[in-house]
N, C-alpha and C positions, 0 to 999 in steps of 0.2 A: 590674525595669527597670534598665538600666545607666545610669550617670551619668558625665559629664565634669566634671572640676574644673580650674580654672585658678588658678595661683598665681604669685607672684613668688619670686625666690631667697631673699630675706630671711625669708619666712614658710614656706618649703618644709618644713623639718623639723617644725615645729609643725602645719602643715596635713596632712602625711602621717600624723603621729601621731593627729590628730583624726579623719580620715575613713578611714584605712587602705585606700587604693586598691590594687587588685590589680596595677596597672601604672602606671609613671611614664615620661613623656617629658621629657627635659631638652634645652633649646635655648639654648645659650650661645655667646658669642664665643670663637674660638680664642685660647688663651693668656691668657684672663681668669680670673676666679674659678673654681676647680675645683668641680665639683658635690660636695656632701657625700655620704657614705655614708648609705644609708637602711636601717636595720635591718629585717629581715623581707622585703625584696625580693630575689629572686634575680636573677642576671644576665639571664636570659631574660625577666624582667618589667620590665626597665629599658632604655630606649633613650636614648643620649646622642649628640646631634648638635651640631657646632660650626660656626657660621657667623655672620656679622655681621647686625645688623638694618638692612640697607641695601636699596635698590632699584636703584641704579645703580653702576657700577664707577668711582667718582670717586677712589678711592685704590687703587693696585695691590696694597697689602698686605691689603685687605679681601677676605674670602671671602663672595661673594654666595650667597644661597639658590639652590639648584639643583634640577633635576629629581630627582636621586638622593636629595636630602634629603626631598623631598615623597613620593617612592615609599617611602622608609623609614618615614615617619610613617604613611602610609596602610596599608602592610603590617603594621606593628606594631599599628595601631588597628583592623584588620579584626575581631579577636576581643577584645571588651571584657568583662571579667568582671563579674558582678553587683555586685561591690564597687567597680567604677568604674575609670576611668583619669584620672590627674592629669597635666596638661601644664603645664610652667613654663618661663619664660625669666628674664632678669635682673630686669626691672621688672614683668612680668606683664600687659603691655598690647598688645604688637605681635606678636612671633613666636608666643607661646603662644596668643593669641586667633586668629591666622591658622590655626594648626594645629587648634584646636578647631573653627573654622568649616569647615575642610576635612573633618574627621572627621564633623561633622554632615551635610555634603553626601554623604559616602561612605555613611552609614547611612540617608539619607533622600533617595534620588534624586528629583529634581524639586522638592525642598523647599528650594532655596537661599534664596529670599526669606524664608521663615519662619525658617530657620536664622539669617539675619542679624538679623531682628527679635528673635529670642530672645537672641542674643548682646548686642545693644544693651540689651535689657531687663535682662539679668543684670549688665551693666557699663556705667556711664556713661563710663568711661575707656578702653574698648577701641578700639584703632586697629590693626586687623589689617594686617600687612605686605602691601602690594598685590602685590609680586613673588611671595611665597609663594602668594597667592590665585590669581594668573594661572597659576602652575605647577600648582596643584591643579585649577584649571578644566580645563587641558589633560589632566592625568593621569586625571581622572574623566570626560572627554569630556562636559563640561557645555555645550559650545558657547557659552560666554560668560555663561551664567546666573549662575555663582558670582561672576564679576567684576562683572556688573551689580548683583547683590544687594549686594556690598560698596559699590559706588558709590552705591546708593540708601540705604544705612544713614545715619541721621542722624549728624551730627558728634558727637564726644565732647563731653560737657558738664562733665567733671571732669578734673582733673589729679591727683587723689588716688589714687595707685597703691597697690597692696598689697591685702591681704585675700584672701579665697578666694571664687571664683565657682563656682556649681554650675549645670550645664545637663543636663536630661534628654536622653538620647541619642535617644529616639523623639520626633519632632515631632508625631505624630498621636495 
């Protein structure tokens, strides 16, 4: 069974060394901390996307999450090796958890509510970016199910970021 891992940037190298995922998705702000090299991962097994963790264009310099970012995440995550896929952002609680929720929905059509429950169970601090989720809902033709699942998710109960989260890809 394939696995999704979620990490922050600070723990990325140690987490990749520990779980040895077959693929990694990096979601960082443009012009920010550059992603580290990850030994053992080829270019085709690494996706790096650069956009800010925002939901509205309140600053003209910010790059909002866009449909092409979500399409890239979903396309890259269609085939997840048995060794898993690790997705990370700077803090490991918003962009990365939104991408993981979108990937769970991709691989479990109709299971959006269970995907959100599993994400909350795996992480008390997950706060998936709602714009990324709305874009994924549209890309996956979920007809609002993914957005509603996010809205129904209990609020985060922790602000202790970091660590490594593990989610089984199959919900059933």
